[in-house]
C-alpha positions in Angstrom: -75.1 55.6 46.6 -73.0 56.2 49.7 -70.3 53.8 50.7 -71.6 51.0 53.0 -75.1 52.5 52.9 -76.6 49.0 52.8 -74.2 47.3 55.2 -75.4 44.6 57.6 -72.2 44.5 59.5 -72.7 45.2 63.2 -71.1 48.3 64.8 -69.1 46.1 67.2 -67.6 44.2 64.3 -66.6 47.4 62.5 -65.0 48.7 65.7 -63.1 45.5 66.0 -61.9 45.7 62.4 -60.8 49.3 62.9 -58.8 48.4 66.0 -57.3 45.3 64.3 -56.2 47.4 61.3 -54.7 50.1 63.5 -52.8 47.5 65.5 -51.3 46.2 62.3 -49.9 49.6 61.7 -48.5 49.9 65.2 -51.3 51.7 67.1 -52.0 51.0 70.8 -54.0 52.4 73.7 -57.4 52.2 72.2 -60.6 53.8 73.4 -64.1 54.3 72.1 -66.9 56.6 73.2 -70.5 57.0 72.1 -73.0 59.7 73.1 -76.2 58.8 71.3 -78.0 61.8 72.9 -75.6 64.2 71.2 -75.2 62.1 68.1 -71.4 61.5 68.3 -68.9 58.8 68.7 -65.1 59.0 69.1 -62.3 56.6 68.4 -59.0 57.2 70.2 -55.7 55.5 70.0 -51.9 56.1 70.3 -49.7 55.7 67.2 -46.0 56.5 66.9 -46.1 58.1 70.3 -49.0 60.5 69.4 -52.5 60.4 70.6 -55.1 60.5 67.9 -58.9 61.1 68.2 -61.5 60.8 65.4 -64.9 62.2 66.0 -67.7 60.5 64.1 -71.1 62.3 63.9 -74.0 59.8 64.3 -77.6 60.1 63.2 -80.2 61.1 65.8 -84.0 61.0 65.6 -84.1 64.8 65.3 -82.2 64.7 62.0 -84.2 66.1 59.1 -83.9 62.8 57.2 -85.9 60.9 59.8 -88.6 63.3 60.7 -91.4 61.9 58.5 -90.9 58.3 59.4 -92.9 56.2 61.9 -91.2 55.3 65.1 -90.2 51.8 63.9 -89.0 53.1 60.5 -87.0 55.8 62.3 -85.3 53.3 64.6 -84.4 51.1 61.6 -83.2 54.0 59.5 -81.0 55.3 62.4 -79.6 51.8 63.0 -78.7 51.4 59.3 -77.2 54.9 59.1 -75.1 54.2 62.3 -73.8 50.9 60.8 -73.0 52.7 57.6 -71.1 55.5 59.4 -69.0 53.0 61.4 -68.3 50.9 58.3 -67.2 53.8 56.2 
């Protein structure tokens, strides 16, 4: 089983906790970007005078894992996978 695969923690809460942890280690100048159409998110910050960007691939309805689901099941599965990605 993948880490955080069953998490119920909202994406906003995970982003907040990421920022809080990075601040504790001296990071500043935070930014977040999500492009659901392309299935990608990014976290950007500055730490020790360097700019850092992490790109996070996100699930999309066209992903093979979701193709056989009903519309509701697809939405729920994508929401769960997105929460899991942010939590991990």
